[in-house]
N, C-alpha and C positions, 0 to 999 in steps of 0.2 A: 459560464466559466470558460476561458480559453487557456489551453496549456500547450506550450510549444516544447517538444521533446526531441532530442537528438539520439540517433542510434549509437549504441555503445559498441565496443570491439565485438568481432564475431565469436569470441569465446563466451560471450554474455548470453548466448542463445541456448535455452534448455527446452527440449520437447517442442520446438518451434516457437517459443516465446522469449523475446529479448527482455531479459530481467532488467536491465538498465532503463529501458523505456517504461516498463511497468513501474519501477520505483520512481522515475521522474514524474510520471502521470499521477501517481498516488500522492507523492509529496506536493504536487501542485493544487491538490483539493483544499479549499479553504477550511473544512472542518477537520483536516488532518494535521496534527502537530508534528508527526514524524512516523517513520516505520520503526517497529520495535522487534528486537530478536528476544531470545530467552522465553521464560514462562508466560503464558501457559502452554504454547504449542512448540516452542523452540524453533520458530520459523526462521530460516536462513538459507541462502544459496551460496554454495562454495564454489568459486571460479578459480582459475589459476592465478595465484598470488593475491587473492582478495576475497572478501565475503560481503554479500549484501544481505543485511539483517532485515527481517520482516517479511520475506517473500520466499515461498517455496513452490516449485512447480513439480507436480507429480501426476501421472497417469490421466492427463486430460483436464487437470484442475489447477488453478492457481490460488494458493493460500496467501492471504494478505493480513498481516498483523500489525495494528497501529496503536498510536497513542492519539486520542481524540482531543480536540479543543471541546469547549462547553457548548455543544451543539446536540440537537435531537439525533438519536441513533438512526432514525430513518433517513434524515438528511445526509448524515455521514455515509451510510451504506450506498445511497442513491449516487452521491458524488463519486465514491470510490468504483462502483460498478460502471458508471458512465466512462470515467477516465480510463480505468484499466481495461474495460471492455473495447475501447477503441484500438488498443494496441495488442490485445490477446483475445480477438473475438471468438475463437474456436474452443476456448476453454471455460470451464465452469469457474466462477469466482467466489471464493469462500473468504469472508471477512471476520477477523477476531478483533475485538476492541480489548486490548491488554491493559490499557491504562487511560485515564482521562485527566486532563490538566485541571487545575484548580479553576473554579468559576471566576469570571472577571470581577473586579471590585465593585463595579456598578450593580451586578447581580446580588452581592453580598449585602448591599445597603437597602434592599427592598424590605 
């Protein structure tokens, strides 16, 4: 998996983490459908004039909340940790799967 990310504006850096870079890296994971704000964790980062749902940076940790594609949880977590860890290497990464997409139609026909 190769993900190309471009740094966001300087106001996107929270506790040494560029939240735009983390968001782009996580969204580039094949097992991730998208970042998700709201329940269960309410994960979001509020920046001047905008909000990034699904990511919260606090006290040495990055909380990432996603909607998963129909993939094993171990693959999902490994992809997210590899991608986000490349842009936030000094922070613990916590992953919450808030939702899962419906299985592909090919899976339903088994």
